[in-house]
KOLTI-10647 format. One record per residue (C-alpha): x, y, z. Coordinates in steps of 0.001 Angstrom, whole numbers, plus 500000, padded with zeros to 6 digits. Layout:
XYZ...
//
This chain:
500040499965499926501374503422499121502582505227502270500569508273501020497181506596501196495672505329504414493503502344504797490495504643505112491636506393501920491822503039500154488374502256501200487101505561499865488676504750496447486946501322496453483514502770497233484042505382494473485058502656491969481983500547492852479799503388491892481563503838488593482356500385487421479345498125486637479786494550487889479912491561485507476497489905485736476194486109484767472811484822483688471970481366485039471736478732482259468611476797481970470484473614483089471411475127486464469078478024487519470378478016491118471691481386492394472952482659495692474037485951497184476456487082499907476821490421501815480198492043502143479548494357505079482011497145506004481911499440508998484018502300510426484828501622514064484973504981515848487990505946517891486696506108521492489969506509523234489606510105524211486358509850526122484086507111527540482346504998524921478819506029525928479627509807525848481510509408522490478608507514520818476124510107522070478222512974520718478667511179517405474915510519517135474186514174517821476690515160515087474559513653512375471777511106513130470934510427509444473314509873506496471895510758503116474848510007500807478551508987500848479810512629500571477923513451503686479343510283505336482978511070504649482666514613506133481778513097509624484625513446512201484098509944513670484465508425510199487808510308509493489176509221512804487861505573512699489229502257511578487432500241508707486500496608509299484958493826507258482441491377508652482888487662508252481074484632509575482459481133510338480217478392509098479173475641511525480500472115511124477761470224509278477714466981507283476908467531503682477888471237503752480531471848501076481811474844503040481472473378506539483623475244509058484971477822506570485131481532506895482447483201504691480285486261504123476722486063505367474356484929502672472785481925500989470664480555498135467944482489496361464374481543497248461486481817494744460014484571496880463028486807496579462542489836494272466159489744493018469711488783494039469955491858496295466862490771498069468411487416498666471585488885500208469531491142502616467223488335503647469856485802504219472022488162506258469040489126508512468257485405508981471877484415509817473099487293511883470289489639512535471631492671510629468943494534508673470704495583505562467592497120504159467409499715506992468651502788505242469298504525508556471924501916509294473286500651505924473855501805502390474212499355499502477182500590497568477036498151494618478225494669493771481426492761492756481451490613489738479178487436489796481070484274490091480521480711488824480591478162491679481576474788490399482562471326491634486086470306491916488184471345488909485156473023487222483443469825486141479936470978486903478232474398487510476626474513491032475359477963491177476011481625490248477167483644493301476392487436493584478461489459496120476991492819497261478806495524499231477220497306502093478427500232504361477264500504507916476667504267508343475972504420512021478827504415514573476913502132516936477993498638517376474949496742516119473890493651517934474738490321516202472034487651516618473252484418515282470338481992514530469800478676512844472343475957512551474584477293509709476625479873511538479056479084514497480470482646514957480782486182513610483871488451513409484778492059512520488274492016510900490408495196510561490727496170506915494413497050507300495174493417507935494845492806504144497449495337503376500184493553505213502038491715502404503982489423504811500697488195506443498694487854503169501384486234500953503092483808503391502560480249502145500706478449505106498084476433503246494934474739504176495352471107502875492370469061501466491997465465500483490192465706497109489939462007496477486521461754498118485244464527495788486653462991492634485532459478493484482812459661496115481469456097495495484692454042495249487160453768498094489499451865495834489695454813493393490118457191496423493143455206497573494623455281494066494097458949493758495596459623497154498706457746496050498947459166492432498075462819493179498282463508496871496529466387498529495563469780497297496843472778499187494997476064499187496636479511499988495004480985503039495304484134505100495327483873508856492908486408510372493977488062513751492681487197517131489784489653517620486556490092519484483991487637518146480329486750518476479603483042519107476381481181519392475831479753522783472835477594523711470017478099524329470013480478521280471974483312522969475002485078521604477892486066523668480972488181522899484417486815523491487931487168522348488816484829519605491945482853520685492730480697517740493484482052514258490765481920511573491764480751508145490403482737505086490586480756501875488564479474498855485780481595497493485651484095500294489329484920499835488676485395496185485845487832496803487918489662499426490761489852496955488387491408494363487376494108496995490931494970497772491758495202494131489044497806493844490870500027496268493364501325493716492870503993491140493113503423487358496531505210487305498055502812490037499590499420489438497826497168491920499898494925494215499816491188494027496368489739494540495545488126497815494639484980495906497478485148493501498844481731494580496751479051492884496162475667494738499127473236494660499507469461494864501895467402497005504019466392494028506448468965492346505984467398488896502249467966488949502791471551490101505364472086487269503069470907484544500221473111485947502633476038485958503792475213482380500225474976480954499289478318482703502030480335480990499689481922478447497138482821481191499804484580483320500867486673480347497334487611479523496574488832483116499854490800483350498879492521480061495427493574481577496823494388485010496386498138484509492813497817483224490840498611486365487480497834484927488275494357483510491270492783485354489079491108488011487006489385485255490220488387483580491565486786486736488300485012487445488340483557483942491749482216484682490247479598486939488832477818483911492379477711482594493654476526485871491118473633485953492093472717482428495839472767483369495202470579486379493309467993484349496097467766481850498840467682484539497071464883486482496649462833483247500397463163482545501241462370486222498950459325486423500299458037483046503917458443483951503433456972487454501556453976485922504340453440483344506891453567486091504991451149488347504554448757485410508280448934484682509079448386488349506827445368488608508374443917485460512005444475486730511051442802490024509454439826488233512627439333486093514867439566489138512764436990491002512790434545488038516507434964487489517211434252491164
//
């Protein structure tokens, strides 16, 4: 991040870009009409160090109780002296949930009763954490990031179209979080400046996943073969700091506590966070390396080499478009299709060469036994 631009300044650039750059919208195909929406919620935490919290909030509310537009919002003293934060949830551990236990933005699948994708984001957020994003005295909808195609492992099958919307909390009050249902385990406000620390965001400390059960869910024999031939898949993740969290505690009550263990941000939510950070630079600036720039890797170096080799054209295309503010996120997202294609080619080569080697080894062993 440029030393001349604060985190708050970066946020202001992003909100301006959101208002100017229309998001890429993806129409659901007839073969898979399922859609889902998530809410990326940003707030400015006021600096309450000078006076008591109650006195400060009262003074802030008297300063301007109703925000009409962003220009008015940025003129407020508590905004200029505050710290931006992003809201995340941690999904509960549930059998059959593809994203069980992962960090996520609040949201969910579109219901037939929903008016549009935005209505889905607002309804699901209220149901999951109790925040009323439709309340214009508390939140402004600033726009949306590009729609995303959510697919099965290696892009074999389209699962849904995901629509991320960006909201700004315009009140200084700490709004109550009411976790309900069985899908959310905890909720967390994460400081935005954490995502501008290049050491924290680019350090390779991955989340490792055994993909054999996804590729061959009905055959344990094939699963064992895949584990041997391809190994695990490792996803780049960002460790989020220990902060104050909201957790669900029975019976249906929420308590606030300090999060002692690190949270791991990866996968789709990291990709959307990376898109948001990418919006925090002007068209004249060269953006830094994306938060999700490191594609998933396998255990075996030869597989990773072949993937890198097959992606050489994709890397060149992205670097050529790196200065195109309006289209570079779409270009990067499109690169996942190239990545999936490269993975399939690399795995075929790896499985073929390993099979040839295993056959040769067996033949040599047989000849040795016969000769002895």
